[in-house]
C-alpha positions as CSV (number, residue, x, y, z in Angstrom):
1,M,0.0,0.0,0.0
2,K,2.9,2.4,0.9
3,I,4.6,1.7,-2.5
4,K,1.3,2.4,-4.3
5,N,0.9,5.7,-2.4
6,I,4.5,6.7,-3.2
7,F,3.9,5.9,-6.9
8,S,0.7,7.8,-6.9
9,D,2.3,10.9,-5.3
10,F,5.2,10.7,-7.8
11,R,2.8,10.5,-10.7
12,S,0.9,13.5,-9.3
13,D,4.1,15.5,-8.9
14,V,5.1,14.8,-12.5
15,F,1.7,15.8,-13.9
16,N,1.6,19.0,-11.8
17,A,5.1,19.9,-13.1
18,L,3.9,19.4,-16.7
19,Y,0.8,21.5,-16.1
20,L,2.9,24.3,-14.6
21,K,5.3,24.3,-17.6
22,S,2.3,24.3,-19.9
23,L,0.7,27.3,-18.1
24,R,3.9,29.3,-18.0
25,S,4.6,28.7,-21.6
26,A,1.0,29.5,-22.6
27,L,1.1,32.8,-20.6
28,A,4.3,33.9,-22.3
29,E,3.0,32.9,-25.8
30,Q,-0.3,34.9,-25.2
31,N,1.6,38.0,-23.8
32,L,0.1,37.6,-20.4
33,S,3.2,36.9,-18.3
34,S,3.8,40.6,-17.3
35,L,0.2,41.0,-16.3
36,F,0.4,37.8,-14.3
37,M,3.4,39.1,-12.3
38,R,1.7,42.4,-11.7
39,L,-1.4,40.8,-10.4
40,E,0.7,38.5,-8.2
41,K,2.2,41.7,-6.5
42,I,-1.2,43.3,-6.0
43,V,-2.8,40.2,-4.3
44,P,0.0,37.8,-3.3
45,D,-2.3,35.3,-1.6
46,I,-5.3,34.0,-3.5
47,S,-5.7,30.8,-1.5
48,D,-9.2,31.9,-0.4
49,Q,-10.4,32.5,-3.9
50,Y,-13.2,30.0,-3.6
51,S,-15.5,29.0,-0.7
52,C,-15.6,25.3,-1.5
53,F,-11.9,24.5,-1.7
54,K,-8.5,26.0,-1.1
55,L,-5.8,26.8,-3.7
56,D,-3.1,25.1,-1.7
57,T,-0.6,24.0,-4.4
58,R,1.7,26.0,-6.8
59,Y,-0.1,24.4,-9.7
60,L,-3.6,25.5,-8.6
61,V,-2.4,29.0,-7.8
62,T,-0.8,29.3,-11.2
63,N,-3.8,27.8,-12.9
64,V,-6.2,30.4,-11.3
65,R,-3.8,33.3,-11.6
66,G,-3.4,32.6,-15.3
67,M,-7.1,32.7,-15.7
68,H,-7.2,36.0,-13.7
69,S,-4.6,37.4,-16.1
70,F,-6.8,36.6,-19.1
71,Q,-9.9,38.1,-17.4
72,M,-8.1,41.2,-16.3
73,S,-6.7,41.8,-19.9
74,L,-10.4,41.9,-21.0
75,T,-11.4,44.1,-18.1
76,N,-8.6,46.6,-18.8
77,E,-9.7,46.7,-22.4
78,A,-13.4,47.3,-21.5
79,I,-12.4,50.1,-19.0
80,S,-10.4,51.7,-21.8
81,L,-13.4,51.4,-24.2
82,A,-15.7,53.0,-21.6
83,N,-13.4,56.0,-21.4
84,K,-15.4,57.5,-18.5
85,I,-14.4,58.9,-15.1
86,P,-15.7,58.1,-12.5
87,L,-16.7,54.5,-13.5
88,T,-18.7,51.9,-11.7
89,V,-17.7,48.2,-12.2
90,V,-19.8,45.4,-10.8
91,D,-18.4,41.9,-10.5
92,I,-21.2,39.3,-10.6
93,G,-20.5,36.0,-8.9
94,D,-17.4,37.4,-7.2
95,S,-16.2,34.9,-4.5
96,S,-13.4,36.8,-2.8
97,G,-12.9,40.4,-4.1
98,T,-9.7,39.6,-5.8
99,H,-10.6,41.1,-9.2
100,I,-11.9,44.2,-7.4
101,Q,-8.5,44.6,-5.7
102,Y,-6.7,44.2,-9.0
103,I,-8.9,46.9,-10.6
104,K,-8.6,49.4,-7.7
105,N,-4.8,49.1,-7.8
106,I,-4.4,49.4,-11.6
107,H,-7.1,52.1,-12.2
108,E,-8.2,55.3,-10.5
109,N,-11.7,56.7,-9.9
110,I,-13.5,53.4,-10.2
111,R,-16.2,52.3,-7.8
112,C,-16.3,48.5,-7.5
113,I,-19.1,46.3,-6.2
114,S,-19.1,42.6,-5.8
115,V,-22.3,40.4,-6.1
116,N,-22.8,36.9,-4.8
117,L,-25.6,34.6,-3.5
118,D,-23.2,33.0,-1.0
119,N,-23.2,34.9,2.3
120,T,-19.8,33.5,3.1
121,A,-18.3,35.1,0.0
122,V,-20.1,38.4,0.6
123,N,-18.8,38.6,4.2
124,K,-15.3,37.6,3.1
125,I,-15.3,40.5,0.6
126,K,-16.7,43.0,3.1
127,T,-14.0,42.1,5.7
128,K,-11.5,43.3,3.1
129,G,-13.2,46.7,3.2
130,L,-14.8,46.2,-0.2
131,E,-18.4,46.7,-1.3
132,A,-20.5,43.6,-1.7
133,V,-24.2,42.8,-2.3
134,F,-26.0,39.6,-1.4
135,S,-28.1,38.7,-4.4
136,R,-28.8,36.0,-7.0
137,A,-27.4,37.0,-10.4
138,E,-30.8,36.6,-11.9
139,D,-32.2,39.2,-9.5
140,L,-29.5,41.8,-9.8
141,H,-31.6,44.2,-11.8
142,T,-33.9,44.7,-8.8
143,H,-31.1,46.3,-6.7
144,S,-30.9,49.5,-8.8
145,I,-27.2,49.2,-9.2
146,N,-26.1,51.6,-12.0
147,A,-23.1,49.8,-13.4
148,D,-21.0,51.1,-16.3
149,I,-19.3,47.7,-16.7
150,F,-20.5,44.3,-15.5
151,L,-18.0,41.5,-15.0
152,S,-19.0,37.8,-15.0
153,F,-16.1,35.3,-14.8
154,E,-16.9,31.6,-14.9
155,M,-20.4,32.3,-13.7
156,L,-22.8,31.9,-16.6
157,E,-22.3,28.1,-16.7
158,H,-23.6,27.9,-13.1
159,L,-27.0,29.5,-14.0
160,T,-30.1,27.5,-14.7
161,D,-31.3,30.2,-17.1
162,P,-28.4,32.2,-18.5
163,I,-30.5,33.5,-21.4
164,K,-33.0,35.2,-19.0
165,F,-30.2,36.6,-16.9
166,L,-28.4,38.1,-19.9
167,H,-31.6,39.6,-21.3
168,Q,-32.6,41.2,-18.0
169,L,-29.2,42.9,-17.7
170,S,-29.5,44.1,-21.3
171,E,-33.1,45.4,-20.9
172,K,-33.2,46.6,-17.3
173,T,-29.7,48.2,-16.8
174,S,-27.9,51.0,-18.5
175,C,-24.4,49.4,-18.5
176,Q,-22.1,50.2,-21.4
177,Y,-20.1,46.9,-21.5
178,F,-20.3,43.4,-20.1
179,V,-17.1,41.4,-19.7
180,V,-17.7,37.6,-19.7
181,S,-15.5,34.5,-19.5
182,V,-16.6,30.9,-19.5
183,P,-14.9,27.5,-19.9
184,F,-13.9,26.8,-23.5
185,V,-15.4,23.7,-24.9
186,R,-15.5,22.8,-28.6
187,K,-19.0,21.1,-28.4
188,S,-21.9,22.4,-26.3
189,R,-23.1,20.1,-23.6
190,V,-25.2,19.8,-20.4
191,A,-22.5,19.6,-17.7
192,L,-23.9,18.4,-14.4
193,H,-20.6,16.5,-13.9
194,H,-21.6,15.2,-10.4
195,I,-24.5,13.3,-12.0
196,R,-22.4,12.0,-14.9
197,Q,-19.9,10.7,-12.3
198,N,-22.6,9.4,-9.9
199,I,-21.3,11.6,-7.1
200,K,-24.2,11.7,-4.7
201,K,-23.5,14.6,-2.3
202,N,-25.0,18.0,-1.7
203,M,-24.0,20.5,-4.4
204,S,-24.1,24.3,-4.6
205,A,-24.2,26.8,-7.4
206,E,-20.5,27.5,-6.9
207,N,-19.4,24.0,-7.7
208,T,-22.1,23.0,-10.2
209,H,-21.9,23.7,-13.9
210,I,-25.3,23.4,-15.7
211,F,-24.6,24.4,-19.3
212,E,-21.2,24.5,-21.1
213,F,-21.6,26.0,-24.5
214,S,-19.1,26.3,-27.4
215,P,-18.1,29.9,-28.5
216,E,-20.3,29.6,-31.5
217,D,-23.4,28.8,-29.4
218,W,-22.5,31.5,-26.8
219,K,-22.4,34.1,-29.7
220,L,-25.9,33.1,-30.7
221,I,-27.1,33.3,-27.1
222,F,-25.5,36.8,-26.6
223,K,-27.1,38.2,-29.7
224,H,-30.5,36.6,-28.9
225,S,-30.3,38.0,-25.3
226,G,-29.6,41.6,-26.3
227,W,-25.8,41.9,-26.7
228,D,-23.3,42.6,-29.5
229,I,-19.8,41.2,-29.4
230,V,-17.2,44.0,-29.4
231,S,-14.1,41.8,-28.7
232,E,-13.5,38.0,-28.2
233,K,-10.5,35.9,-27.3
234,I,-9.7,32.3,-26.3
235,Y,-7.1,31.8,-23.6
236,Y,-5.5,28.4,-24.0
237,Q,-3.8,26.7,-21.0
238,Y,-1.1,25.3,-23.3
239,P,1.2,26.8,-25.9
240,K,0.7,26.2,-29.6
241,R,4.3,26.7,-30.8
242,N,6.3,24.1,-28.9
243,I,6.2,20.4,-27.8
244,L,4.0,21.3,-24.8
245,Y,1.2,21.7,-27.3
246,L,0.6,18.0,-26.6
247,M,-0.7,19.1,-23.2
248,K,-3.8,20.1,-25.0
249,Y,-5.1,16.5,-24.7
250,L,-4.4,16.3,-20.9
251,W,-6.1,19.6,-20.3
252,K,-9.1,18.6,-22.4
253,M,-9.4,15.2,-20.5
254,N,-8.8,16.5,-16.9
255,D,-9.8,20.2,-16.9
256,Y,-10.5,22.6,-19.8
257,E,-8.3,23.5,-22.7
258,G,-8.9,27.1,-21.8
259,F,-11.4,29.9,-21.4
260,Y,-13.5,31.9,-23.9
261,G,-13.8,35.6,-23.1
262,V,-15.9,38.4,-24.7
263,I,-16.6,42.1,-24.2
264,L,-20.3,42.7,-24.9
265,K,-22.2,45.9,-25.6
266,R,-25.9,46.2,-25.2
267,D,-27.7,45.9,-28.6
268,N,-31.3,44.7,-28.9
269,I,-31.4,44.3,-32.7
270,W,-32.0,40.6,-32.3
271,S,-33.7,40.4,-28.9
272,S,-36.3,42.9,-30.0
273,L,-37.4,40.5,-32.8
274,Y,-38.3,37.8,-30.3
275,R,-41.9,38.4,-29.1
276,D,-42.2,36.0,-26.1
277,W,-39.7,37.3,-23.5
């Protein structure tokens, strides 16, 4: 049994080392390394990023910080596009206030508000001296928050009705831009991974993906829901120009190849043609 455990630990260490090399190479290739290091200086400890598990290994921290770098590159672009001072940014589904801390450090004259339906997350953010609102994402329009930019990072896939949510934000708020990132999958699917794997335990919105759509299907949903795509990118967790490209298959099998991100602008040209909202 001890030999088996030693072998398992060794295998885990080898794979983690490969994933780390893949991430670092991918960040460099996609010009995100400098932003990664800047974010690391702003918030050195992101171990409490999620309520349901700790980021307690170098691989997990690098994995999540790389995702943050991609998300913040989109956020910085949206703030530049908004070209407005002062500016209000609302992070929907924020679990720790990390992105808010990034924004406040990089930009001036921006009011930031976090939104989450998990009281633990809301309290965690408030203890850092940041603004936070307890609300379901679907009910956000009822809080009269006048955001110039909404952020939603790895949140839409957790909603039972992402189309209704997107349409309500488009129709019932006056925001200029909406920055979104979701897991990148090549084929759309119903996720519900705990049911697929027959894991019978209590689940929450934070650790349950409902729908995982391909970029092509997300584009249709965005347009149908009242949004136009201003900018879009895919962040890959592996490089494309060296041997570590082969890590693509491990990422796809055990995690996600990467993340799909967009900057949206309100536009009801398609949603107004649908009569049964």
